[in-house]
N, C-alpha and C positions, 0 to 999 in steps of 0.2 A: 623917821618911821613912816609908813603911810597908815592911812587910817584901819585899814583890814587888818595888820598886825598890830594894832595897838593892847595890851591889856585890859580886860573886862573892865577893871575898876577905873581905868583911865577912860573908857569910852562912857562909863555911868557918869563920870564927871561931866564930860562932854555934853551929854545929853541934860542933865542938870542945870548946866550954865547956859544951855542952848545955843551952844555952837555946833550942833548935829542935832537932828532928830531921830527918833528910835525907828522912823519910818524908813529913813536914808540909812541908817545900819543894815537893817533888814533886807533891803533893796541892792544895797552893796555885796553882800554875801549870795544874795540870791543870783547875782550876776556872776558872780564868780565861781559860784557851783555850777552855773550852765558852762562856764567857759573851761573849766579844768577837771571837773568831775567824772566825765564820762569816762577817762582813762584812769583816773584814782579810786572811784567807787568807795568814796568815804560815807556818802548818803545811801540809804535804802528807800527812803522815803521824804520828800519835802513837801512840807504845808504852806506853800506860797501865801495863798489867799486868806489862809487863817492867820499867819503870822505877820501880815501887812495890817490887817485888820486889828489885831491884838495890840499893834506898835502904836495906832492912834490913840490907846488909853491905856498904857501901862500901869499896872498898881505903882504905888510910891515904895521902895526899898532901896538898897543899898545897889542893887543892879538894875534900877527902873529903866527898862528899854532896851535892855542890852540882848542880842540874840544868842538862844542857846540851843544845842541838838542834846537829844536823850538818846542813851544807847537804846538799841533795838531788843533787849533783853526786858524791858520796863515798860509795864503797860501804861498806856495814853489815853484819856478819854478822847474816842472819836479820830484816832490817829491809828492806823495801821500798824499792829505790833506783831512781826515774824518770827520772832525768836530764830531768824536764818533759817527756818524751816519749812519744806513744802507741806508738811501737815498742816502750818499755821498761815500759809500765804494768804489768805484772806481774812484773817482776824482782825476785827476792830472793837477794842475795848469800850465797853461803856463807862469806864470810870480811871481817874487818876490815883495811882499810888500813892502814898504820903510822901513820898520824897518828891514827886513832881508838883504835888501842890504846895510844897514848901518853898520850891525852887518858882512857881508861878508866883506865889505870894512876895517873893523878893523881887520882884520885877522882872524877871527874866521872861523873853518873849521866846517860846517855843517855835523853832525853825524848821525840825524834821528828826529824823531817826537816823543814829549811823549804824553801821555794818558791824557784823560780829560774826564768828563761826556758829554754827548750828547748836543752840543751848549755851554756846558759852564754852564750848568744851575742850577747847585746845588752846594752844599759845600762838599759833597764827588766824588772821582773818579771811578765810576762804570758805566757801559755801557754795552748794550746788545751787541755791535757791538765788542769792545776793551776787554770787561773783567773787571775784578775788580783788581784794583791797590791797593797794600798792604803797610803797613808802614814796614819800614826796623826793627824799635825799635821793633814791636810787628805785626806780621804779620795777626793776628786777629783783627787789628783796622787800622782806615781809616789814610791815609797820608794826608787827607782833599782835598779839590777843589776848583775851578777847575783847580788849577796848581798841582793837584797831583803828575802826573807822572813826572813832573819836579824837584819837590822836592824829591822825591824818587831817581830818578836818583844821584842826588848829593848825598844824605847822605848814598846812597849805593855804593859809588865809581865808579859809571856807566856815571858819567861827572862831571868835576869841578867845572861849573856854568850854570845855565840855563836861557833860557827867559820865562818867565810867562806874564800873563796878569790878570788884576785886576777890576771887574765891580762892585763887591760887596765883595769883600775881598779876593779875588781867589788868590793873592800872599801871602796875611798876614794869612790865616788860613792854608795853608800847609807850610807856615813857623814855624809857631806854632807847629803844628802837629809833625814835623820832625826836631824841633831843629836846623833850618835854620835861617840866616837873610833876611828878605823880605823887599823891597822897594816899596811902591806905589807912583809913582809921583805924582805932581798937575796937574790939568786938564791941558790940552794944554802943558804941557812940553814934549811930545813925539807925534809927528804927526801920525794919522790914515791913512795916504794915501798911496794909493790911494782911500779907501774907505773915508766915513765919518762918525763921531762918532754922531748920530742922539739923542743918549739920554746924552751924558756928563758923563756917569758914568765910562767906562772902559778907562784903560790906559795900555799900555805895561810897563814891568819893570822886574828887575832880582831877581831871587832866588840866593843866594850865601852863601858860608861858611864864607866869612868874610865881613865886613863893607867896607872896601877897593875894594874887587871884585865888589861889587854892587855901588860903588860910581864911579868906572872907567866905569862901563858898561853902567850907566845913561849918564857919558859924551858922550859915543859913539853913543848913542841912541836918545838923547835930540836935539830940535832944531823942529821949525815948516815951513812948506812948502805955498807959496801961495793958498790961498783956505781952509786952515782949520778953521772950525769952531770955535774952541777955540786957544788961543795963550798966554803960561805963559812967562813973561819976562825974556829974559836971564840972567844966572847967572853970578854974578861977575867975576869968575875964576872957572877953573875947579872944579867938584864936589870932585874928590879924593884928591884936595890940601884941603879941608875941614877935613880929616880924622887926628885925632889927634890935630887940632887946637883948641885953647882955646875958648869955648863958651861963655865966660863970665860968671857971676852970674844970671842964669835963674831962672823966675817964672814959676812954673810946678803945673800944677791941677791934684789933684788926683779923678778920677772918677771909683767908683767902680759898681754904678749901671747902667746897659745899657739904652738907650733911649726909650724903650719899656719894660713892666714888665716880666721878664722872670726870673727862678732862675739862679743863679752864684754858680757853683761849689766851695767850700771853698779852692780847691786846687789853682784855678785860682784868687781869693781873695787874698791867701795868697801870691802868686806870686807877684803880681801888688803891695802888702803893702810892701814887702821886696824890690821890687826895689825901691818904693819911699825912704825908709829910705837910700838905698845906694846912690840914688842922691842927699839926703841931705849931707851925708858923703863926697861927691863930692865937696861940697861947693853951692849947689842951695837951692832955697826955694821952699817948696812943700806945699800946702795946699789942704785942700778938696774941691771938686769941684762937681757940681749936673750936668750933661749933661741934654740938654732940653727934657723933658718927651713928646712924641707924638705918641699916638696910630695912629693919621691921617698920619703922616709921613709913618708909616708901610704901612696902607692901600694903600697910592697913589704908594708908592714903588712897593708894589705887583702887582697893575694894570700896571706899564710900564714894569716892569721885565716880566710878563706873555707876552709880546707882541715879546719877542727876539726870538720865532721861527718863526714869521712871517717875519723876516726879509732872511730866507732862503729860496729860491726857491724850496719847496719842491711840488711836483704835487701829489705824493699819501701819505696822512696822516697816513695810514695804517703802513707805513715804520718808523714812530717814536715811542718812548718809551710814554708809557702812560702819564707822566707828561709834556712832551712837545707837546703830542696829545692835552690833557685837555686845556693846555694854548694856543695853536693854534685856537682851538675852541673858546675859550673866546675871544681871539683878533679877530676872524673873526665877532664877534658880538658886540665890540665895536664901536661905531660910531666915527667918526673924531672929533666931538666935544668933545665927552667923554674924547678922550683920550688927546686932548689940555688941557683941564680942569685937568686933571689927571696930566700932564706934568709940566704945570706952578705951578700947587699947589706943587708939590714935588721942584720945584726950590725956592718956596717961604721958604719952610721947610728946604733947603739946608741953604738959606741964615741966618735964625734963629740958625741953628747949628752952623755955622761959626762964627755969631756975639757972640756966647755964648762963645765959645771958644778963641774969641780974645784976650781977657785981657792976656792970657797966651803965654807963650814962646812955652810951649810944655804943652799938655794934655796927661796924664798918664791913660790907662785903662788895665784891661786885655785883650789880643787879642780875647778869644774866652771864650765863659761861661761854656766850659766842656771841658775837656782832650781829647783827640782824642777818638772818638766814636768807637764803634765795627763795624765792616764791617757788611754793612745789616741793621743798627738802622735807616738810613733817610728812607729808601725803605720799612721798615717792617710793615706799614700801606699800603693796598690797595688803599686806597683814596689819589689821587695825589696832592690833598689840603693840607692833612694831612701830607704827605711827605716834601712839603714846609714849614708847620709852624715847622717840626720837623728841617729842616736846619736852619729857623731864629733862634729857640730857640738854636741852639748850637751856631750860629754867630749874635748875637746882636749888638756887639761893631763896626762891620764893616762897614756895607752898609751906614750908614749915612755920613762917611767919603768920600765915592764916590759921594753921592749927594751932599755933600758941595763942591766938587773938592779940597779937602785938601791933601797935601801929608803926608803920614803916614808909620811907620815901623813896623814891627814884629819884637823884640829882643829874643832870647833864653836866659831863664832864669831859669828855674826849671826842675827838672825831678818827675815824681810823684814815689810811691813805688814801681809802676808796670814797672819802666823804661821809661816811655812815656813823650815826652817833653811838657811844657807850655812855651809859650810866652807871653810877656807884649807888648801893643802897646803903640808907642809913636805917637801923632798928632801934626803937625806942622801947623802954618799959611799958607796962601796960597803963592805959588812959595819959602817956604822958607825950601826947602830940607837940605841947608847949615847946618841949626840949629840942624836938626834930625842927620844927619851925623855925626857930631861934638859931641851930646850927646851920640850917639850909640856907636863912637868908644870911648869915656869914659868908656862905661859900660863894652864894649869887654875887654879892658885891665883891669879893675878891675875884672871881673868874665867871664874869657876866656873860650869860649866854642868850637874851631875849633878842638880840639884834640877829641871830643868825638866821636866816633863810635861804630855804633850799633853792637852787638855781631854777629857773623856769617858772616860778609861781610868784615871782614879784608882781 
């Protein structure tokens, strides 16, 4: 495998051993970005000079000298952060958030910012400001969202690993669409400092080529700070140590129907069934399981989700895209009492979901209800509410996990006849990322995916 497609931990070892320099790695990716990214649009901003300078003296750490892109929803000192919104097209923060500080301290060299939909609001990565991000497996299809640029960067060999975030599936969706491993940590595992997480839905995490890369990334960013609204208990040992560790005999629930009734493509169902058979072959017990069905949970999630644009200090709403402008208008009409009722009601729905899953060590589902949808499919209707419904029909399995605050991963498992990836989702008990990493690493060994590279970007 060529250097551009090597996992991040392997690149870090090469830098430590003096077989390649950090500057050479950074330049390699800068060259590949110039070669491939005009069409793919994985990156919003590239900081070539800053990255090359940082590569000359990266701090020691597990990823010392390894290039890393940051999602353009995350504030970075001195680097433009647009949130993919025309309202913030020229915003340059003066500070790194705690997440970025930890990543830099681990030795990562920040190379740029990756594409996302405006405010990360939907399940595809298409925006008026930053354009359409395309799936390297088939540019006519989406890489997913909202961390679509991050996923595209890795799978096209424009980065070895990427920071992502997940408030309703935004790590797992692009992981499934692009054939990568994505890990959404438990609520409270990663500090949101200096901001608070009013919703308790979103958390930062990795998109990676291997389970080991994702586990090591989580070790770097995990940990709470005073004042954090949620805290996950510390892990017993480094998450990287869980890779290859014996998970014991697990009880796994197989759920093929989402928590609210939408059609699930047979290819996604087949991938989950096939994964269940492999998990049984690996020595675990799999039994059918029905996720709690709740139209009310989806209604409450939609009410809370639609308030996201109100978090951003936008004075001129005409600068926003129609879906966020519509959401903002609704948010301004919702009384504080109505919002509190929706938010507390959603918390109750999260408890019900977590309680239903609790008898199982792991719950297995399709990650998505469809293979990667065509570019423009979500925004094809003019009605923003219909756009939101389409995104929900694409991603019904992921948001309930955020509502419950549980950890989950998407594992690459199948490819369609059109060579589009399909992932399977593993949901763990609260604060039990360790079991997910152990099982995912078993699947990775049994059905390796890291050597698969889209045609045209080799």
